[in-house]
Wavefront OBJ file of the C-alpha trace (Angstrom):
o trace
v -84.658 -43.894 55.971
v -83.867 -41.168 53.498
v -79.934 -41.306 55.009
v -79.741 -44.969 54.281
v -80.994 -44.277 51.018
v -78.448 -41.406 50.265
v -75.600 -44.099 51.960
v -76.839 -46.463 49.476
v -76.236 -44.123 46.331
v -72.834 -43.377 47.739
v -71.759 -46.486 47.963
v -72.977 -47.235 44.122
v -71.222 -44.051 43.343
v -67.645 -45.538 45.004
v -68.294 -48.868 43.366
v -68.479 -47.011 39.755
v -65.685 -44.928 40.630
v -63.426 -47.883 41.428
v -64.486 -49.514 38.391
v -63.650 -46.841 36.447
v -60.076 -46.475 37.776
v -59.743 -50.191 37.990
v -56.994 -49.784 34.802
v -54.764 -47.890 37.347
v -51.889 -50.423 38.485
v -50.251 -49.727 41.857
v -47.104 -47.751 40.381
v -49.673 -45.412 38.870
v -51.731 -45.146 41.964
v -48.232 -44.522 43.960
v -47.037 -41.681 41.551
v -50.574 -40.079 42.130
v -50.329 -40.062 45.893
v -46.829 -38.626 45.585
v -48.202 -36.029 43.335
v -50.681 -35.489 46.082
v -48.550 -35.500 49.343
v -44.983 -34.903 48.319
v -43.485 -38.148 49.193
v -42.826 -41.330 47.419
v -44.167 -44.573 49.196
v -42.856 -47.218 46.820
v -40.856 -49.263 49.374
v -43.756 -49.768 51.623
v -45.870 -52.877 51.745
v -49.602 -52.700 51.010
v -50.537 -53.849 54.840
v -48.677 -50.979 56.131
v -50.933 -48.457 58.449
v -50.117 -45.211 57.686
v -50.709 -42.169 59.776
v -49.697 -38.188 59.579
v -46.228 -38.881 60.513
v -45.560 -41.029 57.423
v -46.011 -37.370 55.439
v -44.073 -35.040 57.757
v -41.211 -34.169 55.379
v -42.371 -34.018 51.864
v -39.427 -34.578 49.210
v -41.303 -32.963 46.248
v -43.600 -29.978 45.746
v -47.355 -30.864 46.098
v -49.846 -30.560 43.296
v -52.629 -28.846 45.491
v -52.077 -27.544 49.440
v -55.649 -28.045 49.940
v -56.147 -31.636 48.336
v -53.043 -32.482 50.456
v -54.716 -31.051 53.640
v -57.985 -33.095 53.012
v -56.122 -36.335 52.426
v -54.000 -35.889 55.436
v -56.893 -35.201 57.706
v -58.639 -38.523 56.239
v -55.322 -40.526 56.957
v -55.213 -38.784 60.602
v -58.626 -40.046 61.238
v -58.641 -43.380 59.259
v -54.908 -44.707 59.423
v -55.707 -46.466 56.469
v -53.241 -49.364 54.786
v -51.411 -48.214 51.873
v -53.618 -50.576 49.986
v -56.745 -48.848 51.144
v -55.173 -45.461 50.700
v -54.405 -46.161 47.123
v -58.004 -47.127 46.508
v -59.368 -43.878 47.670
v -61.356 -41.771 45.062
v -59.124 -38.713 46.723
v -56.066 -40.521 45.546
v -56.973 -41.943 42.307
v -59.352 -39.240 40.762
v -60.119 -36.125 42.707
v -60.982 -34.882 46.351
v -64.433 -33.908 44.911
v -67.499 -35.794 44.759
v -67.924 -37.206 40.811
v -70.654 -39.004 39.012
v -69.333 -41.298 36.434
v -72.175 -42.453 34.009
v -74.928 -41.230 32.068
v -76.947 -37.986 32.506
v -79.740 -39.845 34.286
v -76.903 -41.201 36.727
v -75.888 -37.776 37.074
v -79.588 -36.205 37.811
v -80.058 -39.206 40.084
v -77.011 -38.543 42.210
v -77.523 -34.667 42.513
v -81.224 -35.507 43.593
v -80.207 -38.048 46.198
v -77.342 -36.125 47.744
v -79.792 -33.036 47.728
v -82.631 -35.150 49.510
v -80.183 -35.947 52.110
v -78.951 -32.463 52.666
v -75.580 -33.718 51.918
v -74.897 -31.090 49.116
v -75.933 -27.467 48.729
v -74.664 -26.964 45.243
v -72.430 -28.409 42.877
v -69.932 -27.515 40.178
v -70.158 -28.976 37.067
v -66.900 -29.877 35.378
v -68.037 -32.433 32.613
v -65.119 -34.778 31.192
v -63.955 -35.952 28.018
v -65.266 -33.874 25.400
v -67.423 -31.170 24.265
v -70.134 -33.686 23.690
v -69.995 -34.538 27.617
v -70.742 -30.957 28.079
v -73.676 -30.810 25.728
v -75.054 -33.943 27.347
v -74.708 -32.091 30.644
v -76.522 -28.776 29.420
v -79.165 -30.427 27.139
v -80.019 -33.246 29.548
v -79.023 -32.818 33.323
v -79.600 -29.098 33.730
v -83.429 -28.803 32.217
v -83.892 -32.175 34.427
v -82.853 -30.591 37.516
v -84.644 -27.480 36.680
v -87.846 -29.339 36.294
v -87.182 -31.166 39.601
v -86.891 -27.602 41.322
v -83.188 -28.366 42.139
v -81.975 -25.613 40.076
v -82.793 -22.045 39.480
v -84.058 -21.424 35.888
v -83.206 -17.471 35.917
v -81.299 -14.810 37.945
v -82.345 -11.625 38.402
v -79.916 -8.454 38.193
v -80.420 -6.163 40.745
v -77.849 -4.014 40.020
v -73.840 -4.062 39.899
v -72.401 -7.075 41.741
v -75.926 -7.384 43.244
v -77.274 -10.680 41.451
v -80.402 -12.392 43.255
v -82.009 -15.532 42.699
v -85.246 -16.123 41.092
v -87.362 -19.140 40.396
l 1 2 3 4 5 6 7 8 9 10 11 12 13 14 15 16 17 18 19 20 21 22 23 24 25 26 27 28 29 30 31 32 33 34 35 36 37 38 39 40 41 42 43 44 45 46 47 48 49 50 51 52 53 54 55 56 57 58 59 60 61 62 63 64 65 66 67 68 69 70 71 72 73 74 75 76 77 78 79 80 81 82 83 84 85 86 87 88 89 90 91 92 93 94 95 96 97 98 99 100 101 102 103 104 105 106 107 108 109 110 111 112 113 114 115 116 117 118 119 120 121 122 123 124 125 126 127 128 129 130 131 132 133 134 135 136 137 138 139 140 141 142 143 144 145 146 147 148 149 150 151 152 153 154 155 156 157 158 159 160 161 162 163 164 165 166
């Protein structure tokens, strides 16, 4: 049942991500895709199924080779339509899991994914402003520490030998 809860949490996350990027129109999404994979797909219809063969000869540099490889693996396994590909978080946002919402939303998502053994850590990149960084440090970090999901201190065991403590 725990896995089902994590799946529901993930679905809720994807719905919020879709809402957060609803302002992006098709040309903007196509431009993002071209910057990721190095090829323009402007002339293709939305219902066209795609595969790795559609991206065999990039015509422009890719933004991140790692991001491109991750997305190409997904395209190879899912063979999405262009419309579905343009809606993926990996295209409209980032290849990485994101929490969009309040500090409480971030804590809830991190704890749910941790409980489902879906993550073993995270990198915090608060977006927007110094205010979002302050919210993360002042609200998310202490709440995760209180839940035992984040260390409260590190012990220096010598040069290059840091060890975690409680």
